[in-house]
Backbone as CSV, one residue per row, in Angstrom:
resi,resn,N_x,N_y,N_z,CA_x,CA_y,CA_z,C_x,C_y,C_z
1,MET,-22.883,39.528,23.161,-21.851,39.680,24.176,-20.553,39.070,23.664
2,ALA,-19.440,39.729,23.874,-18.154,39.244,23.400,-17.765,37.961,24.134
3,LEU,-17.094,37.073,23.422,-16.620,35.847,24.024,-15.190,36.073,24.492
4,PRO,-14.910,36.049,25.775,-13.620,36.476,26.291,-12.450,35.604,25.870
5,THR,-12.682,34.328,25.577,-11.559,33.449,25.261,-11.414,33.198,23.774
6,MET,-12.179,33.882,22.941,-12.131,33.659,21.496,-11.671,34.918,20.793
7,ASP,-10.690,34.811,19.886,-10.340,35.952,19.065,-11.323,36.053,17.908
8,LEU,-11.197,37.102,17.097,-12.150,37.325,16.014,-12.136,36.181,15.024
9,ARG,-10.953,35.684,14.688,-10.873,34.589,13.741,-11.593,33.354,14.255
10,GLY,-11.424,33.077,15.549,-12.091,31.923,16.120,-13.600,32.065,16.104
11,ARG,-14.114,33.273,16.411,-15.562,33.472,16.387,-16.113,33.336,14.975
12,LEU,-15.379,33.871,14.009,-15.835,33.751,12.626,-15.865,32.296,12.183
13,MET,-14.831,31.526,12.565,-14.808,30.110,12.223,-15.969,29.379,12.887
14,HIS,-16.234,29.699,14.150,-17.351,29.076,14.861,-18.671,29.376,14.156
15,ASN,-18.893,30.639,13.799,-20.139,31.006,13.127,-20.271,30.304,11.787
16,ALA,-19.154,30.168,11.078,-19.201,29.504,9.779,-19.586,28.044,9.916
17,ILE,-19.016,27.381,10.934,-19.308,25.961,11.140,-20.744,25.752,11.602
18,MET,-21.218,26.630,12.498,-22.505,26.420,13.142,-23.676,26.865,12.283
19,THR,-23.482,27.873,11.401,-24.634,28.467,10.740,-24.576,28.478,9.226
20,ALA,-23.418,28.485,8.636,-23.351,28.671,7.187,-23.755,27.410,6.439
21,PRO,-24.440,27.555,5.286,-24.856,26.396,4.496,-23.708,25.898,3.611
22,HIS,-22.838,25.046,4.159,-21.708,24.541,3.403,-22.148,23.398,2.487
23,PRO,-21.556,23.289,1.299,-21.767,22.078,0.516,-21.111,20.896,1.222
24,THR,-21.669,19.723,1.020,-21.118,18.541,1.661,-19.736,18.246,1.092
25,PRO,-18.684,18.237,1.937,-17.350,17.974,1.411,-17.193,16.519,1.007
26,VAL,-16.339,16.274,0.049,-16.003,14.911,-0.349,-14.717,14.536,0.374
27,PRO,-14.791,13.706,1.405,-13.586,13.411,2.188,-12.598,12.558,1.405
28,VAL,-11.333,12.741,1.716,-10.255,11.985,1.093,-9.962,10.765,1.971
29,PRO,-10.080,9.544,1.448,-9.764,8.362,2.250,-8.288,8.366,2.659
30,ALA,-8.032,8.096,3.945,-6.672,8.117,4.464,-6.545,7.083,5.570
31,ALA,-5.297,6.808,5.947,-5.030,5.832,7.001,-3.819,6.274,7.803
32,THR,-3.840,5.961,9.091,-2.783,6.349,10.019,-2.427,5.155,10.892
33,LEU,-1.138,5.042,11.228,-0.683,3.925,12.042,-0.060,4.439,13.336
34,VAL,-0.557,3.937,14.460,0.008,4.227,15.777,0.917,3.062,16.133
35,VAL,2.222,3.279,16.045,3.205,2.218,16.265,3.698,2.276,17.702
36,PHE,3.561,1.151,18.407,4.011,1.016,19.797,5.393,0.345,19.840
37,ARG,6.202,0.732,20.826,7.361,-0.054,21.209,7.516,0.043,22.722
38,ARG,8.062,-1.003,23.313,8.262,-1.010,24.764,9.411,-0.081,25.122
39,ALA,9.231,0.702,26.166,10.258,1.641,26.602,11.404,0.882,27.261
40,ALA,12.623,1.337,27.012,13.792,0.661,27.569,13.820,0.718,29.089
41,ASP,13.237,1.765,29.676,13.253,1.904,31.134,12.060,1.241,31.808
42,GLY,11.241,0.523,31.029,10.084,-0.158,31.593,8.885,0.725,31.829
43,GLY,8.949,1.969,31.384,7.843,2.894,31.555,6.733,2.656,30.538
44,PRO,5.803,3.612,30.405,4.699,3.467,29.453,5.225,3.265,28.037
45,PRO,4.479,2.580,27.193,4.945,2.345,25.824,5.165,3.652,25.070
46,GLU,6.147,3.625,24.170,6.443,4.786,23.348,5.736,4.651,22.002
47,LEU,5.318,5.772,21.467,4.610,5.811,20.193,5.441,6.582,19.179
48,LEU,5.384,6.156,17.937,6.111,6.835,16.868,5.327,8.070,16.431
49,MET,5.993,9.231,16.475,5.378,10.485,16.083,6.234,11.155,15.009
50,VAL,5.589,11.870,14.115,6.297,12.675,13.124,5.804,14.111,13.245
51,GLU,6.714,15.041,13.088,6.366,16.464,13.127,6.298,16.985,11.700
52,ARG,5.138,17.479,11.315,4.923,17.897,9.942,5.675,19.193,9.635
53,SER,6.133,19.304,8.398,6.895,20.475,7.985,6.042,21.729,8.066
54,ALA,6.695,22.846,8.298,5.984,24.117,8.460,5.271,24.556,7.200
55,GLY,5.702,24.073,6.040,5.087,24.504,4.790,3.874,23.703,4.365
56,MET,3.479,22.681,5.131,2.329,21.863,4.751,1.033,22.662,4.867
57,ARG,0.081,22.376,3.976,-1.194,23.091,3.984,-2.068,22.703,5.170
58,PHE,-1.958,21.468,5.608,-2.785,21.017,6.731,-1.888,20.592,7.883
59,ALA,-2.250,21.036,9.094,-1.544,20.659,10.327,-0.058,20.971,10.242
60,ALA,0.289,22.116,9.669,1.692,22.513,9.549,2.342,22.599,10.921
61,GLY,3.499,21.945,11.085,4.230,21.979,12.337,3.675,21.106,13.443
62,ALA,2.599,20.373,13.182,1.967,19.562,14.222,2.639,18.196,14.337
63,ALA,2.639,17.656,15.542,3.086,16.290,15.780,1.900,15.356,15.571
64,VAL,2.065,14.380,14.685,0.986,13.463,14.325,1.557,12.051,14.225
65,PHE,0.684,11.081,14.035,1.112,9.725,13.737,1.367,9.615,12.235
66,PRO,2.277,8.741,11.793,2.513,8.613,10.355,1.258,8.129,9.632
67,GLY,1.047,8.673,8.442,-0.133,8.284,7.672,-0.328,9.178,6.472
68,GLY,-1.353,8.874,5.687,-1.642,9.676,4.507,-2.766,9.084,3.684
69,ARG,-2.889,9.551,2.459,-3.971,9.135,1.578,-3.875,7.654,1.208
70,ILE,-5.038,7.074,0.939,-5.107,5.718,0.400,-5.062,5.828,-1.125
71,ASP,-4.048,5.231,-1.739,-3.825,5.364,-3.173,-4.510,4.242,-3.952
72,PRO,-4.739,4.445,-5.264,-5.290,3.358,-6.089,-4.435,2.090,-6.030
73,ALA,-3.104,2.232,-5.966,-2.234,1.056,-5.901,-2.461,0.265,-4.621
74,ASP,-2.880,0.943,-3.545,-3.193,0.227,-2.301,-4.402,-0.677,-2.497
75,HIS,-5.387,-0.201,-3.258,-6.557,-1.030,-3.562,-6.176,-2.207,-4.457
76,GLU,-5.287,-1.970,-5.404,-4.853,-3.060,-6.281,-4.143,-4.146,-5.482
77,LEU,-3.282,-3.736,-4.563,-2.575,-4.711,-3.731,-3.535,-5.415,-2.781
78,ALA,-4.582,-4.721,-2.358,-5.545,-5.319,-1.433,-6.218,-6.547,-2.039
79,GLU,-6.366,-6.559,-3.348,-6.994,-7.718,-4.002,-6.128,-8.966,-3.890
80,LEU,-4.823,-8.767,-3.689,-3.896,-9.890,-3.623,-3.443,-10.188,-2.206
81,ALA,-3.937,-9.424,-1.229,-3.457,-9.537,0.142,-3.780,-10.902,0.738
82,VAL,-2.924,-11.332,1.654,-3.125,-12.623,2.322,-4.406,-12.615,3.143
83,SER,-4.715,-11.480,3.784,-5.898,-11.396,4.653,-7.147,-11.247,3.797
84,ASN,-7.529,-12.341,3.143,-8.659,-12.274,2.213,-9.992,-12.061,2.902
85,HIS,-10.022,-12.254,4.225,-11.285,-12.084,4.936,-11.659,-10.622,5.092
86,LEU,-10.736,-9.704,4.819,-11.013,-8.288,4.986,-11.698,-7.724,3.750
87,PRO,-12.673,-6.829,3.935,-13.227,-6.117,2.778,-12.107,-5.353,2.071
88,ARG,-12.274,-5.132,0.787,-11.200,-4.516,0.006,-10.821,-3.139,0.539
89,ASP,-11.816,-2.321,0.893,-11.471,-0.970,1.361,-10.731,-1.017,2.695
90,GLU,-11.063,-1.989,3.539,-10.368,-2.135,4.816,-8.931,-2.600,4.596
91,ALA,-8.746,-3.591,3.709,-7.398,-4.063,3.406,-6.566,-2.949,2.790
92,ALA,-7.159,-2.168,1.885,-6.437,-1.067,1.250,-6.012,-0.027,2.276
93,ALA,-6.872,0.245,3.253,-6.525,1.221,4.288,-5.348,0.733,5.124
94,ARG,-5.337,-0.538,5.477,-4.218,-1.065,6.265,-2.923,-1.042,5.446
95,ILE,-3.026,-1.357,4.179,-1.853,-1.302,3.302,-1.333,0.128,3.216
96,ALA,-2.228,1.088,3.101,-1.813,2.493,3.040,-1.100,2.900,4.321
97,ALA,-1.603,2.451,5.469,-0.963,2.781,6.743,0.448,2.206,6.807
98,ILE,0.619,0.980,6.331,1.942,0.350,6.293,2.858,1.105,5.330
99,ARG,2.353,1.404,4.150,3.157,2.099,3.128,3.592,3.481,3.614
100,GLU,2.667,4.238,4.187,2.991,5.587,4.641,4.007,5.568,5.779
101,THR,3.927,4.561,6.642,4.887,4.464,7.743,6.284,4.169,7.210
102,LEU,6.381,3.309,6.214,7.677,3.050,5.592,8.182,4.298,4.880
103,GLU,7.309,4.969,4.174,7.706,6.157,3.417,8.134,7.297,4.333
104,GLU,7.389,7.551,5.393,7.652,8.705,6.245,8.725,8.452,7.296
105,ALA,8.828,7.218,7.768,9.718,6.951,8.896,10.761,5.878,8.619
106,GLY,10.692,5.216,7.478,11.649,4.159,7.189,11.447,2.923,8.037
107,LEU,10.226,2.711,8.507,9.906,1.602,9.399,8.966,0.641,8.675
108,MET,9.374,-0.625,8.560,8.561,-1.623,7.871,7.832,-2.474,8.899
109,VAL,6.513,-2.402,8.886,5.685,-3.200,9.793,4.643,-3.939,8.962
110,GLY,3.965,-4.893,9.584,2.860,-5.558,8.920,3.261,-6.634,7.930
111,VAL,4.456,-7.219,8.102,4.864,-8.348,7.264,5.247,-9.506,8.168
112,THR,5.200,-10.708,7.618,5.446,-11.899,8.432,6.931,-12.142,8.675
113,GLU,7.790,-11.664,7.780,9.210,-11.922,7.878,9.903,-10.865,8.747
114,PRO,11.007,-11.237,9.416,11.790,-10.233,10.143,12.438,-9.263,9.159
115,VAL,12.544,-7.994,9.567,13.084,-6.954,8.696,14.247,-6.271,9.410
116,THR,15.418,-6.282,8.785,16.564,-5.593,9.364,16.483,-4.101,9.042
117,ALA,17.250,-3.305,9.794,17.275,-1.864,9.553,17.795,-1.563,8.158
118,GLY,18.800,-2.329,7.706,19.339,-2.108,6.375,18.330,-2.406,5.285
119,ALA,17.585,-3.501,5.446,16.574,-3.845,4.455,15.452,-2.819,4.431
120,ALA,15.079,-2.318,5.605,14.029,-1.294,5.671,14.466,-0.027,4.949
121,ALA,15.738,0.356,5.112,16.243,1.549,4.435,16.225,1.363,2.918
122,GLN,16.618,0.194,2.460,16.587,-0.084,1.026,15.147,-0.109,0.508
123,ALA,14.270,-0.697,1.288,12.868,-0.765,0.886,12.258,0.620,0.798
124,ARG,12.625,1.471,1.717,12.105,2.835,1.680,12.565,3.564,0.423
125,ALA,13.833,3.403,0.082,14.351,4.037,-1.130,13.606,3.527,-2.357
126,ALA,13.338,2.229,-2.396,12.602,1.658,-3.523,11.174,2.191,-3.572
127,LEU,10.555,2.329,-2.404,9.193,2.849,-2.346,9.138,4.297,-2.811
128,LEU,10.093,5.106,-2.368,10.105,6.506,-2.774,10.324,6.638,-4.278
129,ASN,11.021,5.683,-4.871,11.267,5.722,-6.310,10.053,5.293,-7.110
130,ASP,9.320,4.297,-6.607,8.200,3.723,-7.358,6.845,4.221,-6.883
131,GLY,6.678,4.400,-5.565,5.423,4.872,-5.001,4.435,3.781,-4.652
132,ARG,4.747,2.525,-5.004,3.832,1.420,-4.733,4.479,0.417,-3.794
133,LEU,3.691,-0.123,-2.876,4.221,-1.078,-1.915,4.383,-2.466,-2.524
134,GLY,3.525,-2.840,-3.463,3.568,-4.182,-4.041,4.932,-4.565,-4.589
135,PRO,5.536,-3.753,-5.466,6.866,-4.101,-5.979,7.932,-4.194,-4.893
136,VAL,7.800,-3.403,-3.840,8.756,-3.468,-2.738,8.654,-4.814,-2.029
137,LEU,7.445,-5.256,-1.764,7.255,-6.556,-1.124,7.839,-7.671,-1.975
138,ALA,7.601,-7.597,-3.284,8.118,-8.621,-4.184,9.644,-8.613,-4.207
139,GLN,10.236,-7.439,-4.220,11.693,-7.323,-4.288,12.375,-7.948,-3.079
140,PHE,11.771,-7.775,-1.889,12.404,-8.258,-0.668,11.825,-9.583,-0.177
141,GLY,10.860,-10.122,-0.893,10.282,-11.403,-0.505,9.463,-11.346,0.761
142,TRP,8.815,-10.208,1.006,8.011,-10.030,2.197,6.549,-10.323,1.920
143,THR,5.865,-10.840,2.940,4.451,-11.183,2.829,3.648,-10.348,3.816
144,LEU,2.621,-9.688,3.335,1.788,-8.871,4.215,1.064,-9.720,5.249
145,ASP,0.964,-9.203,6.446,0.117,-9.772,7.491,-0.725,-8.624,8.042
146,LEU,-1.828,-8.371,7.397,-2.649,-7.214,7.750,-3.324,-7.371,9.105
147,ASP,-3.366,-8.606,9.619,-3.969,-8.809,10.935,-3.099,-8.268,12.057
148,GLN,-1.856,-7.897,11.756,-1.018,-7.263,12.772,-1.526,-5.869,13.130
149,LEU,-2.336,-5.288,12.269,-2.876,-3.949,12.516,-4.248,-4.074,13.172
150,VAL,-4.422,-3.407,14.308,-5.676,-3.453,15.062,-6.468,-2.171,14.795
151,PRO,-7.690,-2.267,14.258,-8.503,-1.056,14.062,-8.740,-0.336,15.381
152,PHE,-8.508,0.968,15.372,-8.590,1.752,16.607,-9.664,2.828,16.528
153,ALA,-9.732,3.552,15.435,-10.685,4.661,15.325,-10.830,5.055,13.866
154,ARG,-11.830,5.883,13.625,-12.033,6.460,12.296,-12.592,7.866,12.480
155,TRP,-11.895,8.835,11.934,-12.271,10.237,12.089,-12.526,10.853,10.725
156,CYS,-13.597,11.635,10.631,-13.899,12.346,9.392,-14.473,13.724,9.735
157,PRO,-13.616,14.720,9.977,-14.113,16.073,10.267,-14.919,16.624,9.109
158,ASN,-15.866,17.476,9.429,-16.756,18.044,8.419,-16.283,19.445,8.051
159,HIS,-15.192,19.501,7.274,-14.736,20.793,6.769,-14.225,20.605,5.343
160,HIS,-13.874,21.701,4.684,-13.607,21.645,3.251,-12.355,20.861,2.902
161,ARG,-11.475,20.606,3.847,-10.260,19.841,3.595,-10.324,18.556,4.417
162,ALA,-11.418,17.822,4.290,-11.684,16.689,5.162,-10.955,15.433,4.699
163,PHE,-10.418,14.700,5.669,-9.845,13.386,5.441,-10.648,12.371,6.236
164,ASP,-11.076,11.317,5.581,-11.752,10.201,6.240,-10.654,9.217,6.638
165,THR,-10.182,9.346,7.884,-8.952,8.671,8.299,-9.235,7.501,9.234
166,ARG,-8.713,6.356,8.862,-8.790,5.172,9.710,-7.482,5.048,10.493
167,PHE,-7.600,4.855,11.804,-6.448,4.725,12.686,-6.275,3.254,13.068
168,TYR,-5.021,2.808,13.058,-4.697,1.430,13.426,-3.588,1.433,14.466
169,LEU,-3.526,0.346,15.249,-2.460,0.127,16.213,-1.576,-1.020,15.728
170,ALA,-0.262,-0.898,15.959,0.675,-1.977,15.653,1.756,-1.991,16.718
171,ASP,2.303,-3.175,16.985,3.268,-3.334,18.066,4.607,-3.802,17.519
172,LEU,5.673,-3.074,17.865,7.028,-3.485,17.485,7.682,-4.344,18.539
173,GLY,7.167,-4.348,19.749,7.822,-5.056,20.834,8.959,-4.247,21.409
174,ALA,10.099,-4.890,21.638,11.238,-4.220,22.262,12.345,-3.989,21.238
175,GLY,13.385,-3.305,21.702,14.553,-3.119,20.857,14.646,-1.733,20.271
176,VAL,15.844,-1.387,19.831,16.094,-0.104,19.195,15.683,-0.183,17.736
177,VAL,14.941,0.804,17.272,14.452,0.823,15.902,14.985,2.062,15.214
178,GLU,15.595,1.885,14.058,16.117,3.017,13.313,15.015,3.640,12.465
179,THR,14.901,4.951,12.525,13.965,5.684,11.690,14.702,6.844,11.046
180,LEU,14.152,7.339,9.946,14.790,8.418,9.219,13.724,9.346,8.672
181,VAL,13.822,10.641,9.006,12.825,11.604,8.560,12.892,11.754,7.048
182,ASP,11.732,11.983,6.405,11.720,12.083,4.946,12.214,13.436,4.442
183,GLY,12.165,14.462,5.297,12.700,15.759,4.916,11.820,16.564,3.988
184,THR,10.633,16.060,3.665,9.713,16.799,2.795,8.430,17.122,3.547
185,GLU,7.582,16.121,3.762,6.347,16.340,4.507,6.619,16.526,5.993
186,ASN,7.685,15.903,6.500,7.959,15.916,7.927,9.354,16.457,8.202
187,SER,9.497,17.119,9.354,10.772,17.703,9.721,11.451,16.973,10.870
188,ARG,10.722,16.098,11.578,11.302,15.411,12.734,10.530,14.140,13.019
189,ILE,11.219,13.130,13.501,10.619,11.883,13.964,11.075,11.649,15.395
190,PHE,10.156,11.222,16.253,10.565,10.934,17.630,9.642,9.879,18.228
191,TRP,10.157,9.218,19.259,9.393,8.255,20.044,9.061,8.896,21.383
192,SER,7.830,8.777,21.810,7.418,9.367,23.083,6.150,8.664,23.550
193,SER,6.011,8.504,24.855,4.765,7.946,25.374,3.631,8.939,25.139
194,ALA,2.423,8.439,25.124,1.270,9.323,24.950,1.234,10.378,26.049
195,ARG,1.532,9.979,27.264,1.484,10.909,28.388,2.554,11.993,28.244
196,ASP,3.764,11.600,27.858,4.838,12.581,27.703,4.555,13.539,26.547
197,THR,3.944,13.039,25.493,3.607,13.912,24.362,2.567,14.942,24.775
198,LEU,1.573,14.517,25.519,0.565,15.457,26.006,1.178,16.485,26.955
199,THR,2.099,16.032,27.795,2.763,16.957,28.721,3.583,17.988,27.955
200,ALA,4.314,17.529,26.947,5.118,18.444,26.138,4.234,19.447,25.408
201,ALA,3.087,18.984,24.915,2.158,19.901,24.246,1.609,20.921,25.238
202,GLY,1.337,20.484,26.465,0.848,21.401,27.491,1.854,22.477,27.848
203,ARG,3.141,22.154,27.697,4.190,23.148,27.962,4.483,24.021,26.746
204,GLY,3.808,23.750,25.647,4.041,24.521,24.442,5.225,24.054,23.623
205,GLU,5.778,22.887,23.938,6.934,22.375,23.219,6.536,21.645,21.945
206,LEU,5.290,21.200,21.875,4.759,20.512,20.705,3.404,21.107,20.353
207,HIS,3.034,20.983,19.089,1.707,21.393,18.636,0.959,20.144,18.203
208,ILE,-0.200,19.877,18.794,-1.023,18.734,18.393,-2.438,19.212,18.108
209,ILE,-3.027,18.669,17.058,-4.361,19.070,16.647,-5.413,18.231,17.366
210,PHE,-6.658,18.622,17.208,-7.768,18.055,17.977,-7.834,16.521,17.906
211,PRO,-7.855,15.895,16.714,-7.943,14.426,16.704,-6.741,13.753,17.359
212,THR,-5.548,14.287,17.122,-4.350,13.695,17.727,-4.406,13.785,19.241
213,ARG,-4.830,14.926,19.767,-4.920,15.086,21.218,-5.914,14.096,21.815
214,ARG,-7.083,13.954,21.202,-8.079,13.027,21.737,-7.563,11.590,21.703
215,ASN,-6.876,11.220,20.612,-6.364,9.860,20.512,-5.222,9.623,21.491
216,LEU,-4.372,10.606,21.705,-3.309,10.467,22.701,-3.890,10.308,24.108
217,GLU,-4.933,11.062,24.417,-5.571,10.933,25.731,-6.141,9.532,25.922
218,ARG,-6.687,8.984,24.873,-7.229,7.620,24.948,-6.101,6.598,25.099
219,LEU,-5.026,6.768,24.337,-3.901,5.840,24.410,-3.174,5.935,25.746
220,ALA,-3.182,7.112,26.347,-2.490,7.312,27.620,-3.139,6.536,28.773
221,LEU,-4.333,6.009,28.562,-5.003,5.224,29.595,-4.328,3.880,29.832
222,HIS,-3.481,3.435,28.901,-3.014,2.047,28.903,-1.506,1.953,29.133
223,ASP,-1.110,0.903,29.829,0.295,0.702,30.178,1.039,-0.191,29.196
224,ASP,0.341,-0.770,28.227,1.019,-1.580,27.218,0.129,-1.714,25.985
225,PHE,0.708,-2.289,24.950,-0.027,-2.446,23.689,-1.232,-3.356,23.868
226,ALA,-1.076,-4.436,24.610,-2.172,-5.400,24.774,-3.412,-4.723,25.350
227,ALA,-3.215,-3.857,26.336,-4.355,-3.175,26.946,-5.001,-2.208,25.965
228,ALA,-4.193,-1.487,25.201,-4.740,-0.562,24.210,-5.505,-1.316,23.129
229,ALA,-4.963,-2.451,22.686,-5.637,-3.243,21.664,-6.947,-3.823,22.192
230,ALA,-6.938,-4.260,23.438,-8.163,-4.815,24.025,-9.243,-3.744,24.111
231,GLN,-8.865,-2.533,24.513,-9.854,-1.452,24.582,-10.381,-1.105,23.204
232,ALA,-9.487,-1.140,22.193,-9.924,-0.865,20.828,-10.943,-1.903,20.354
233,ARG,-10.686,-3.147,20.670,-11.619,-4.213,20.252,-12.940,-4.123,21.008
234,ALA,-12.914,-3.551,22.200,-14.144,-3.431,22.993,-15.030,-2.286,22.513
235,HIS,-14.499,-1.414,21.660,-15.265,-0.291,21.127,-15.247,-0.372,19.598
236,PRO,-16.202,-1.090,19.005,-16.222,-1.216,17.549,-16.111,0.155,16.882
237,VAL,-15.299,0.214,15.840,-15.015,1.489,15.191,-16.246,2.033,14.490
238,SER,-16.565,3.286,14.774,-17.591,4.015,14.035,-17.022,5.390,13.730
239,THR,-17.478,5.985,12.643,-16.894,7.250,12.204,-17.209,8.371,13.188
240,ILE,-16.169,9.075,13.601,-16.302,10.201,14.520,-16.211,11.493,13.729
241,THR,-17.256,12.312,13.803,-17.271,13.621,13.164,-17.468,14.675,14.244
242,PRO,-16.423,15.421,14.562,-16.574,16.472,15.579,-17.620,17.502,15.171
243,TYR,-18.237,18.115,16.156,-19.261,19.130,15.897,-19.163,20.226,16.954
244,GLY,-19.733,21.376,16.654,-19.677,22.507,17.564,-20.901,22.588,18.456
245,GLU,-20.687,23.028,19.687,-21.784,23.301,20.602,-21.339,24.370,21.604
246,GLU,-22.329,24.999,22.247,-22.029,26.020,23.255,-21.956,25.378,24.635
247,ARG,-20.901,25.737,25.387,-20.769,25.296,26.773,-20.479,26.524,27.628
248,ASN,-21.432,26.857,28.478,-21.291,28.044,29.341,-20.987,29.290,28.535
249,GLY,-21.678,29.434,27.414,-21.527,30.612,26.582,-20.285,30.630,25.725
250,GLU,-19.529,29.538,25.705,-18.292,29.475,24.940,-18.400,28.372,23.892
251,PRO,-17.989,28.629,22.652,-18.051,27.586,21.621,-17.001,26.507,21.858
252,TRP,-17.438,25.265,21.756,-16.558,24.107,21.928,-16.625,23.220,20.689
253,TRP,-15.593,22.435,20.506,-15.545,21.396,19.483,-15.583,20.066,20.221
254,VAL,-16.557,19.199,19.907,-16.786,18.003,20.708,-16.975,16.786,19.811
255,ILE,-16.885,15.613,20.450,-17.159,14.346,19.778,-18.173,13.579,20.621
256,PRO,-18.843,12.581,20.045,-19.840,11.826,20.814,-19.209,11.051,21.962
257,GLU,-20.005,10.804,22.981,-19.590,9.952,24.090,-19.655,8.482,23.659
258,GLY,-19.067,7.618,24.482,-19.200,6.185,24.274,-18.277,5.589,23.237
259,GLN,-17.238,6.331,22.820,-16.309,5.821,21.817,-14.960,5.420,22.429
260,GLY,-14.874,5.441,23.760,-13.630,5.058,24.415,-12.718,6.217,24.756
261,TYR,-13.167,7.458,24.523,-12.328,8.628,24.761,-12.622,9.236,26.129
262,PRO,-11.579,9.460,26.940,-11.814,10.044,28.266,-12.149,11.530,28.217
263,VAL,-11.737,12.215,27.170,-12.033,13.633,26.984,-12.736,13.785,25.640
264,THR,-13.893,14.451,25.657,-14.695,14.517,24.429,-14.910,15.932,23.924
265,GLY,-14.185,16.913,24.450,-14.385,18.267,23.962,-13.236,19.185,24.308
266,GLU,-13.203,20.310,23.596,-12.156,21.304,23.769,-12.696,22.638,23.265
267,PRO,-12.316,23.756,23.874,-12.750,25.049,23.346,-12.341,25.222,21.882
268,LEU,-13.236,25.786,21.099,-12.986,25.935,19.672,-11.734,26.760,19.398
269,ALA,-11.408,27.666,20.287,-10.245,28.533,20.087,-8.968,27.733,19.907
270,THR,-8.846,26.580,20.564,-7.653,25.752,20.430,-7.889,24.541,19.546
271,ALA,-9.130,24.087,19.420,-9.412,22.839,18.713,-9.135,22.918,17.227
272,LEU,-9.240,24.085,16.608,-9.094,24.202,15.159,-7.721,24.689,14.736
273,HIS,-6.771,24.657,15.619,-5.442,25.170,15.269,-4.771,24.384,14.168
274,GLY,-5.222,23.142,13.904,-4.590,22.362,12.857,-4.985,22.751,11.467
275,LEU,-6.006,23.620,11.312,-6.461,24.014,9.984,-5.712,25.268,9.553
276,LYS,-4.827,25.112,8.587,-4.071,26.263,8.102,-4.942,27.047,7.149
277,ARG,-5.213,28.310,7.482,-6.087,29.139,6.655,-5.343,29.656,5.438
278,THR,-6.033,29.681,4.298,-5.441,30.209,3.077,-6.294,31.354,2.564
């Protein structure tokens, strides 16, 4: 029987996920940072979002949190990090989240010293030239404080372009923060509350992929960073791998219950929109 809400491409993708014998993908380690700031009008906290360029192979045009791959240099710096109590892979992931946020948005977080907008801009230029965070920290006399990042989630979809992504929360507090789009991977940077971002996506003004939508729904439960961080600490991070199942004769993409997410599923027709087919 035909599935009324699924086009042919969606049904083929569903069948491939549910039945085909795929080789086990080797996920790419990655890290993402959800940066909070207090809204000037006293409303819900605003989150830093970047809109990916239309030419990207994955999640083209989607609004996401800043982040990217964990590089070998991140592991090297992790050996020297102040937070020696962290396992090396965990420290490297937090360093990658900090580095990617500086690279993509020109925002320096996760250091003990205050950072001016001018210094952040210079640091970003140095990072783009060298590619490593360690020399940037040395140049500006900054010291990492990896404990400023709160583990929030870890997602590893089971598809051929899989990223094993660790999500962290960080708080900027109040004040105006200057950001600058990189113009390569991303086409726009904006601040928006989780609720407003979901509303904009519902109106078709933004495109958000399955993991981003689920994380925004979870973040939208909270009125400030402290509450979001407390909820994150109450749900120890375990790897979330979405899977397909049938609901009322319709294929859905779902995640396990009990991970702190208020919504755990979405029809497959919309859930896989972030995968750019080649």
